[in-house]
All heavy atoms as an XYZ file, in Angstrom:
727
protein
N     146.173    114.351    117.683
C     146.941    113.133    117.537
C     146.843    112.666    116.093
O     145.745    112.485    115.573
C     146.391    112.087    118.500
C     147.021    110.761    118.385
S     146.306    109.665    119.619
C     147.511    108.405    119.606
N     147.963    112.458    115.471
C     148.008    111.976    114.095
C     148.419    110.525    114.074
O     149.332    110.112    114.775
C     149.030    112.775    113.296
C     148.412    113.819    112.433
C     149.459    114.577    111.697
N     149.651    113.963    110.400
C     150.477    114.421    109.499
N     151.209    115.475    109.751
N     150.587    113.837    108.344
N     147.743    109.761    113.253
C     148.099    108.362    113.092
C     148.755    108.211    111.728
O     148.197    108.612    110.713
C     146.838    107.467    113.181
C     147.196    106.027    112.941
C     146.176    107.653    114.515
N     149.922    107.655    111.727
C     150.650    107.448    110.480
C     150.677    105.947    110.212
O     151.177    105.164    111.025
C     152.080    108.011    110.570
C     152.019    109.511    110.851
C     152.841    107.731    109.279
C     153.366    110.137    111.114
N     150.115    105.567    109.079
C     150.079    104.161    108.697
C     150.967    103.948    107.484
O     151.068    104.797    106.605
C     148.651    103.736    108.337
C     147.596    103.844    109.421
C     146.239    103.491    108.853
C     147.923    102.931    110.574
N     151.574    102.794    107.444
C     152.324    102.445    106.239
C     151.331    102.098    105.137
O     150.135    101.902    105.379
C     153.251    101.262    106.519
O     152.495    100.082    106.681
N     151.823    102.032    103.948
C     150.960    101.699    102.809
C     150.340    100.308    102.989
O     149.171    100.105    102.692
C     151.765    101.758    101.518
C     150.918    101.549    100.292
C     151.686    101.751     99.056
N     151.959    103.183     98.944
C     152.512    103.753     97.900
N     152.859    103.023     96.883
N     152.726    105.036     97.879
N     151.113     99.367    103.486
C     150.599     98.004    103.684
C     149.519     97.978    104.772
O     148.522     97.283    104.648
C     151.738     97.051    104.057
C     152.655     96.721    102.894
S     151.789     95.964    101.511
C     151.445     94.370    102.168
N     149.706     98.730    105.847
C     148.699     98.776    106.899
C     147.411     99.406    106.384
O     146.309     98.953    106.704
C     149.218     99.565    108.089
C     150.303     98.853    108.874
C     150.914     99.735    109.934
O     151.029    100.946    109.754
N     151.332     99.124    111.044
N     147.537    100.459    105.576
C     146.356    101.108    105.020
C     145.611    100.161    104.076
O     144.379    100.083    104.106
C     146.753    102.389    104.288
N     146.336     99.431    103.240
C     145.703     98.476    102.326
C     145.042     97.334    103.086
O     143.943     96.895    102.741
C     146.720     97.932    101.329
C     147.179     98.912    100.250
C     148.297     98.295     99.425
C     146.011     99.303     99.367
N     145.701     96.853    104.130
C     145.125     95.769    104.926
C     143.852     96.238    105.632
O     142.850     95.510    105.683
C     146.139     95.260    105.941
N     143.882     97.448    106.161
C     142.688     97.992    106.811
C     141.548     98.184    105.838
O     140.392     97.857    106.135
N     141.841     98.686    104.663
C     140.818     98.873    103.630
C     140.232     97.536    103.208
O     139.016     97.402    103.050
C     141.411     99.610    102.415
O     141.953    100.850    102.851
C     140.367     99.838    101.350
N     141.091     96.539    103.029
C     140.616     95.209    102.637
C     139.718     94.611    103.724
O     138.695     93.986    103.426
C     141.802     94.292    102.351
N     140.076     94.813    104.981
C     139.261     94.280    106.074
C     137.887     94.938    106.108
O     136.864     94.257    106.260
C     139.978     94.484    107.407
N     137.839     96.245    105.951
C     136.560     96.952    105.969
C     135.702     96.534    104.779
O     134.501     96.271    104.923
C     136.794     98.485    105.976
C     135.506     99.231    105.712
C     137.395     98.908    107.302
N     136.295     96.447    103.592
C     135.533     96.025    102.405
C     134.992     94.609    102.553
O     133.861     94.328    102.152
C     136.400     96.137    101.151
C     136.603     97.552    100.627
C     137.570     97.546     99.462
C     135.282     98.166    100.228
N     135.787     93.716    103.119
C     135.293     92.346    103.280
C     134.124     92.293    104.253
O     133.165     91.556    104.044
C     136.417     91.417    103.731
O     136.842     91.765    105.026
N     134.161     93.092    105.310
C     133.032     93.127    106.236
C     131.788     93.704    105.585
O     130.681     93.216    105.794
C     133.391     93.944    107.479
C     134.357     93.291    108.454
C     134.731     94.268    109.556
C     133.769     92.028    109.033
N     131.958     94.735    104.788
C     130.820     95.375    104.136
C     130.201     94.456    103.095
O     128.978     94.382    102.958
C     131.242     96.719    103.496
C     130.163     97.268    102.595
C     131.596     97.719    104.582
N     131.016     93.734    102.359
C     130.506     92.900    101.271
C     130.031     91.529    101.722
O     129.105     90.972    101.149
C     131.582     92.737    100.192
C     132.000     94.040     99.497
C     133.158     93.769     98.553
C     130.830     94.658     98.771
N     130.636     90.982    102.760
C     130.312     89.615    103.169
C     129.241     89.572    104.252
O     128.358     88.731    104.236
C     131.579     88.882    103.645
C     132.534     88.700    102.464
C     131.245     87.542    104.257
C     133.887     88.170    102.841
N     129.267     90.483    105.199
C     128.353     90.441    106.346
C     126.880     90.432    105.952
O     126.103     89.662    106.522
C     128.652     91.592    107.293
N     126.399     91.252    104.992
C     124.979     91.210    104.673
C     124.511     89.883    104.080
O     123.341     89.568    104.110
C     124.800     92.331    103.650
C     125.947     93.235    103.873
C     127.066     92.353    104.340
N     125.429     89.085    103.558
C     125.056     87.808    102.950
C     124.854     86.697    103.966
O     124.399     85.621    103.624
C     126.111     87.385    101.926
C     126.138     88.329    100.746
O     125.115     88.902    100.399
N     127.292     88.501    100.147
N     125.191     86.954    105.214
C     125.010     85.944    106.257
C     123.608     86.059    106.836
O     123.386     86.708    107.843
C     126.032     86.139    107.357
C     127.439     85.859    106.924
C     128.372     86.026    108.075
N     129.750     85.867    107.624
C     130.778     86.093    108.381
N     130.619     86.484    109.625
N     131.994     85.920    107.917
N     122.673     85.437    106.190
C     121.293     85.481    106.672
C     120.800     84.067    106.913
O     121.194     83.134    106.232
C     120.368     86.174    105.653
O     120.438     85.463    104.417
C     120.777     87.617    105.435
N     119.938     83.947    107.881
C     119.325     82.653    108.149
C     118.157     82.453    107.197
O     117.499     83.415    106.811
C     118.836     82.603    109.590
C     119.957     82.686    110.595
C     119.445     82.604    112.011
O     118.304     82.151    112.214
O     120.198     82.985    112.906
N     117.882     81.218    106.835
C     116.734     80.985    105.959
C     115.428     81.362    106.657
O     115.268     81.161    107.855
C     116.798     79.491    105.662
C     117.697     78.911    106.704
C     118.584     80.006    107.183
N     114.524     81.913    105.894
C     113.227     82.315    106.443
C     112.303     81.109    106.540
O     112.402     80.185    105.745
C     112.587     83.362    105.539
O     113.393     84.502    105.470
N     111.382     81.124    107.492
C     110.403     80.042    107.576
C     109.539     79.996    106.314
O     109.379     81.014    105.638
C     109.545     80.415    108.787
C     110.343     81.401    109.552
C     111.230     82.090    108.572
N     108.975     78.839    105.993
C     108.115     78.749    104.814
C     106.915     79.689    104.939
O     106.356     79.853    106.015
C     107.657     77.293    104.791
C     108.420     76.587    105.839
C     109.117     77.591    106.689
N     106.538     80.299    103.839
C     105.389     81.190    103.823
C     105.693     82.610    104.244
O     104.789     83.433    104.350
N     106.961     82.928    104.496
C     107.344     84.276    104.919
C     107.153     85.251    103.759
O     107.510     84.959    102.629
C     108.815     84.298    105.380
O     108.963     83.395    106.456
C     109.228     85.682    105.818
N     106.582     86.396    104.050
C     106.423     87.436    103.026
C     107.386     88.575    103.331
O     107.770     88.782    104.481
C     104.972     87.957    102.952
C     104.540     88.569    104.291
C     104.018     86.867    102.523
C     103.214     89.296    104.229
N     107.786     89.281    102.285
C     108.670     90.439    102.447
C     107.841     91.697    102.300
O     107.105     91.856    101.334
C     109.781     90.415    101.411
C     110.773     89.313    101.634
C     111.913     89.386    100.652
C     112.870     88.241    100.912
N     114.006     88.262    100.000
N     107.961     92.586    103.263
C     107.229     93.846    103.248
C     108.244     94.973    103.075
O     109.120     95.150    103.912
C     106.426     94.032    104.550
C     105.435     92.883    104.718
C     105.728     95.373    104.553
C     104.724     92.878    106.042
N     108.123     95.694    101.969
C     109.032     96.795    101.710
C     108.488     98.125    102.193
O     109.225     98.967    102.677
N     107.180     98.306    102.073
C     106.539     99.562    102.484
C     105.378     99.231    103.411
O     104.461     98.503    103.032
C     106.020    100.333    101.267
C     107.106    100.750    100.338
N     107.910    101.823    100.594
C     107.534    100.226     99.169
C     108.785    101.941     99.612
N     108.582    100.980     98.739
N     105.447     99.752    104.618
C     104.413     99.502    105.625
C     103.349    100.568    105.529
O     103.669    101.728    105.448
C     105.050     99.537    107.014
C     104.085     99.279    108.117
C     103.428    100.213    108.859
C     103.652     98.017    108.599
N     102.626     99.611    109.773
C     102.741     98.254    109.632
C     103.933     96.702    108.250
C     102.132     97.228    110.325
C     103.323     95.690    108.940
C     102.432     95.962    109.967
N     102.102    100.268    105.563
C     101.388     98.992    105.560
C     100.933     98.566    104.165
O     100.225     97.585    104.023
C     100.187     99.283    106.453
C      99.849    100.709    106.158
C     101.178    101.380    105.903
N     101.337     99.309    103.124
C     100.828     99.074    101.776
C     101.142     97.683    101.233
O     100.342     97.107    100.503
C     101.387    100.124    100.798
C     100.932    101.527    101.084
C     101.846    102.247    102.062
O     102.902    101.702    102.436
O     101.476    103.362    102.458
N     102.310     97.134    101.551
C     102.726     95.860    100.961
C     102.189     94.627    101.685
O     102.507     93.506    101.296
C     104.254     95.788    100.905
C     104.843     96.702     99.853
O     104.067     97.234     99.028
O     106.064     96.900     99.846
N     101.404     94.801    102.718
C     100.827     93.641    103.412
C      99.597     93.194    102.632
O      98.633     93.947    102.502
C     100.430     93.986    104.865
C      99.850     92.769    105.560
C     101.619     94.523    105.632
N      99.615     91.974    102.069
C      98.464     91.518    101.291
C      97.265     91.189    102.187
O      97.416     90.726    103.319
C      98.974     90.260    100.579
C     100.187     89.837    101.317
C     100.719     91.024    102.050
N      96.095     91.428    101.659
C      94.864     91.179    102.429
C      94.700     89.706    102.799
O      94.109     89.386    103.829
C      93.649     91.648    101.619
S      93.596     93.430    101.386
N      95.248     88.801    102.000
C      95.070     87.364    102.257
C      95.748     86.910    103.554
O      95.425     85.845    104.086
C      95.588     86.541    101.085
C      97.060     86.665    100.849
C      97.539     85.827     99.651
N      98.892     86.172     99.289
C      99.976     85.794     99.946
N      99.865     85.032    101.018
N     101.180     86.162     99.548
N      96.702     87.699    104.090
C      97.385     87.305    105.324
C      96.872     88.071    106.535
O      97.393     87.913    107.632
C      98.919     87.474    105.207
C      99.464     86.651    104.070
C      99.316     88.919    105.092
N      95.840     88.889    106.351
C      95.279     89.684    107.446
C      94.009     89.046    107.989
O      93.231     88.466    107.237
C      94.963     91.099    106.965
C      96.157     91.965    106.605
C      95.686     93.237    105.933
C      96.984     92.284    107.835
N      93.842     89.173    109.298
C      92.609     88.719    109.942
C      92.183     89.790    110.931
O      92.983     90.292    111.706
C      92.839     87.398    110.667
C      91.563     86.875    111.309
C      91.737     85.529    111.939
N      92.701     85.645    113.043
C      93.428     84.651    113.491
N      93.351     83.467    112.929
N      94.263     84.826    114.493
N      90.916     90.124    110.906
C      90.387     91.144    111.821
C      89.842     90.456    113.062
O      89.021     89.548    112.987
C      89.264     91.913    111.122
C      88.652     92.947    112.001
C      88.855     94.300    111.426
N      88.477     95.308    112.380
C      87.602     96.238    112.149
N      87.021     96.308    110.972
N      87.332     97.125    113.062
N      90.290     90.890    114.215
C      89.829     90.330    115.487
C      88.589     91.069    115.969
O      88.274     92.162    115.510
C      90.934     90.430    116.550
C      92.080     89.476    116.275
O      91.879     88.494    115.539
O      93.174     89.720    116.803
N      87.907     90.474    116.941
C      86.681     91.061    117.473
C      86.931     92.387    118.179
O      86.055     93.246    118.224
C      86.023     90.078    118.444
N      88.158     92.573    118.710
C      88.466     93.821    119.408
C      88.877     94.950    118.462
O      89.236     96.035    118.905
C      89.556     93.597    120.460
C      90.885     93.156    119.867
O      90.965     92.932    118.642
O      91.854     93.041    120.642
N      88.836     94.703    117.159
C      89.159     95.734    116.174
C      90.596     95.726    115.711
O      90.960     96.465    114.803
N      91.445     94.895    116.316
C      92.842     94.802    115.896
C      92.946     93.933    114.644
O      92.098     93.088    114.380
C      93.690     94.206    117.011
N      93.982     94.174    113.875
C      94.275     93.349    112.712
C      95.477     92.484    113.045
O      96.431     92.927    113.676
C      94.598     94.225    111.505
C      93.413     94.921    110.946
C      92.830     96.062    111.415
C      92.647     94.526    109.819
N      91.767     96.408    110.645
C      91.626     95.481    109.646
C      92.715     93.481    108.924
C      90.695     95.414    108.630
C      91.800     93.400    107.906
C      90.794     94.351    107.761
N      95.426     91.227    112.607
C      96.522     90.298    112.867
C      97.133     89.856    111.550
O      96.420     89.493    110.614
C      96.011     89.085    113.641
C      97.098     88.115    113.993
C      96.594     86.949    114.829
O      95.392     86.893    115.106
O      97.422     86.108    115.172
N      98.457     89.916    111.481
C      99.181     89.357    110.332
C      99.444     87.905    110.690
O     100.100     87.606    111.686
C     100.481     90.124    110.074
C     100.168     91.597    109.823
C     101.227     89.527    108.887
C     101.389     92.478    109.699
N      98.929     86.990    109.882
C      98.881     85.576    110.253
C     100.071     84.761    109.784
O     100.112     83.556    110.036
C      97.600     84.943    109.703
O      97.594     85.086    108.281
C      96.369     85.594    110.303
N     101.010     85.356    109.081
C     102.192     84.632    108.598
C     103.443     85.374    109.054
O     103.395     86.562    109.358
C     102.192     84.508    107.054
C     101.008     83.695    106.577
C     102.217     85.862    106.394
N     104.579     84.679    109.078
C     105.830     85.394    109.365
C     106.122     86.392    108.247
O     105.789     86.147    107.087
C     106.886     84.290    109.397
C     106.163     83.003    109.395
C     104.789     83.252    108.910
N     106.739     87.503    108.609
C     107.065     88.499    107.592
C     108.387     89.172    107.912
O     108.834     89.201    109.050
C     105.953     89.539    107.461
C     105.711     90.386    108.685
C     106.302     91.632    108.827
C     104.874     89.938    109.708
C     106.073     92.409    109.959
C     104.643     90.713    110.825
C     105.244     91.946    110.946
O     105.025     92.703    112.058
N     109.022     89.671    106.857
C     110.275     90.402    106.986
C     109.993     91.861    106.685
O     109.483     92.196    105.622
C     111.331     89.855    106.011
O     111.513     88.468    106.258
C     112.655     90.566    106.194
N     110.317     92.730    107.627
C     110.151     94.170    107.470
C     111.471     94.818    107.838
O     111.972     94.638    108.951
C     109.027     94.680    108.375
C     108.782     96.179    108.382
C     108.321     96.666    107.010
C     107.732     96.529    109.426
N     112.052     95.569    106.905
C     113.337     96.234    107.120
C     114.407     95.240    107.570
O     115.127     95.462    108.531
C     113.211     97.366    108.136
C     112.145     98.363    107.809
C     111.110     98.619    108.697
C     112.152     99.040    106.593
C     110.123     99.546    108.376
C     111.167     99.958    106.273
C     110.167    100.203    107.171
O     109.190    101.102    106.869
N     114.473     94.110    106.891
C     115.471     93.047    107.127
C     115.356     92.396    108.495
O     116.278     91.753    108.970
C     116.888     93.580    106.933
C     117.159     94.033    105.532
C     118.578     94.463    105.394
N     118.803     94.955    104.047
C     119.923     95.463    103.640
N     120.936     95.540    104.469
N     120.051     95.887    102.412
N     114.230     92.573    109.173
C     114.007     91.938    110.465
C     112.843     90.970    110.334
O     111.782     91.330    109.847
C     113.687     93.004    111.538
O     114.746     93.940    111.583
C     113.507     92.365    112.896
N     113.050     89.743    110.786
C     112.015     88.717    110.709
C     111.066     88.855    111.898
O     111.498     88.960    113.050
C     112.648     87.332    110.703
C     111.702     86.150    110.623
C     110.944     86.154    109.290
C     112.465     84.845    110.783
N     109.765     88.866    111.619
C     108.725     88.923    112.641
C     107.859     87.678    112.497
O     107.582     87.224    111.400
C     107.855     90.170    112.462
C     108.625     91.446    112.535
N     108.880     92.085    113.721
C     109.208     92.191    111.568
C     109.589     93.176    113.484
N     109.796     93.264    112.182
N     107.392     87.148    113.599
C     106.615     85.927    113.578
C     105.124     86.131    113.378
O     104.357     85.194    113.448
N     104.700     87.310    113.103
C     103.276     87.642    113.033
C     103.038     88.747    114.044
O     103.859     88.978    114.920
N     101.942     89.447    113.921
C     101.732     90.574    114.832
C     100.273     90.968    114.874
O      99.531     90.760    113.921
C     102.563     91.769    114.390
N      99.863     91.559    116.006
C      98.570     92.227    116.111
C      98.834     93.713    115.992
O      99.720     94.254    116.659
C      97.891     91.919    117.438
C      97.224     90.583    117.467
C      96.261     90.508    118.618
C      95.494     89.205    118.510
N      94.430     89.144    119.481
N      98.071     94.377    115.147
C      98.285     95.793    114.887
C      97.028     96.554    115.279
O      95.926     96.203    114.859
C      98.617     96.026    113.399
C      98.842     97.494    113.122
C      99.833     95.209    112.994
N      97.219     97.601    116.078
C      96.091     98.424    116.503
C      96.259     99.883    116.102
O      95.387    100.683    116.325
C      95.935     98.347    118.018
C      95.445     97.009    118.488
C      95.181     97.021    119.989
N      94.604     95.770    120.421
C      95.294     94.700    120.759
N      96.599     94.726    120.708
N      94.686     93.598    121.136
N      97.394    100.247    115.526
C      97.654    101.643    115.168
C      96.669    102.151    114.124
O      96.347    101.447    113.169
N      96.183    103.377    114.290
C      95.146    103.889    113.379
C      95.609    104.064    111.942
O      94.810    103.936    111.022
C      94.763    105.231    113.999
C      95.895    105.606    114.884
C      96.528    104.337    115.330
N      96.901    104.328    111.709
C      97.367    104.499    110.337
C      97.235    103.196    109.550
O      96.648    103.157    108.472
C      98.825    104.957    110.314
C      99.369    105.119    108.910
C     100.850    105.461    108.904
O     101.336    106.060    109.866
O     101.497    105.103    107.915
N      97.769    102.125    110.086
C      97.717    100.837    109.390
C      96.301    100.277    109.355
O      95.835     99.817    108.311
C      98.663     99.839    110.058
N      95.597    100.320    110.481
C      94.259     99.718    110.501
C      93.293    100.472    109.592
O      92.477     99.861    108.919
C      93.702     99.657    111.936
O      93.682    100.964    112.496
C      94.535     98.736    112.801
N      93.405    101.787    109.554
C      92.552    102.559    108.647
C      92.851    102.256    107.192
O      91.941    102.144    106.363
N      94.126    102.102    106.878
C      94.516    101.753    105.510
C      93.955    100.386    105.132
O      93.394    100.206    104.055
C      96.038    101.780    105.372
C      96.501    101.415    103.988
C      96.515    102.370    102.983
C      96.890    100.122    103.680
C      96.910    102.046    101.705
C      97.281     99.783    102.409
C      97.304    100.749    101.415
O      97.686    100.415    100.149
N      94.115     99.400    106.027
C      93.621     98.054    105.728
C      92.099     98.002    105.678
O      91.534     97.195    104.948
C      94.159     97.058    106.742
C      95.647     96.847    106.622
C      96.397     96.992    105.486
C      96.543     96.485    107.651
N      97.712     96.735    105.767
C      97.838     96.414    107.095
C      96.396     96.214    108.996
C      98.962     96.072    107.822
C      97.518     95.878    109.732
C      98.785     95.801    109.151
N      91.426     98.840    106.457
C      89.958     98.914    106.385
C      89.522     99.251    104.962
O      88.598     98.666    104.415
C      89.417     99.980    107.343
C      89.461     99.629    108.790
C      88.374     98.662    109.197
O      87.383     98.511    108.466
O      88.539     98.045    110.253
N      90.202    100.237    104.368
C      89.841    100.655    103.004
C      90.309     99.641    101.961
O      89.573     99.311    101.040
C      90.458    102.020    102.703
C      89.871    103.141    103.538
C      90.425    104.503    103.151
N      91.874    104.614    103.248
C      92.540    104.910    104.367
N      91.869    105.110    105.491
N      93.860    105.003    104.377
N      91.522     99.149    102.116
C      92.104     98.250    101.110
C      91.436     96.884    101.096
O      91.178     96.328    100.034
C      93.592     98.078    101.396
C      94.299     97.102    100.471
C      95.758     96.944    100.862
C      96.420     95.858    100.062
N      97.808     95.617    100.491
N      91.147     96.335    102.257
C      90.707     94.938    102.355
C      89.226     94.798    102.641
O      88.790     93.745    103.109
C      91.515     94.232    103.452
S      93.282     94.247    103.148
N      88.460     95.800    102.390
C      87.016     95.748    102.658
C      86.414     94.529    101.953
O      86.434     94.413    100.752
C      86.352     97.017    102.170
C      84.903     97.105    102.580
C      84.356     98.490    102.330
N      85.043     99.409    103.262
C      85.298    100.666    102.984
N      84.977    101.189    101.837
N      85.912    101.437    103.862
N      85.910     93.590    102.729
C      85.281     92.394    102.176
C      86.238     91.295    101.766
O      85.806     90.234    101.333
N      87.569     91.489    101.934
C      88.538     90.461    101.513
C      89.150     89.719    102.686
O      89.369     88.528    102.600
C      89.662     91.116    100.711
C      89.232     91.727     99.408
C      90.406     92.352     98.716
O      91.501     91.834     98.726
N      90.182     93.509     98.103
N      89.500     90.438    103.744
C      90.193     89.806    104.871
C      89.240     88.924    105.651
O      88.037     89.169    105.690
C      90.796     90.872    105.786
N      89.807     87.903    106.299
C      88.973     86.976    107.081
C      88.867     87.414    108.507
O      89.675     88.086    109.043
C      89.557     85.552    107.033
O      90.885     85.580    107.526
C      89.521     85.024    105.636
């Protein structure tokens, strides 16, 4: 099946797609105060926002944005992140 578009229809379609691509990412809600941006997990999580629980889990105590998704805080038990934070935050985290 072939679709034949007029020049005006093709231009209108292109303009619609470009406007969605350029405008849609700019529609973001404001982040809560104190939110940190994490670009690389777990390296970019600062020790000042980590707390070690008695069960061995690490808790991120502030809201954070990871891969453009807002998280309200989290408990982390995965060995990759916890092992990294053990070495990085030795004596710093609360």
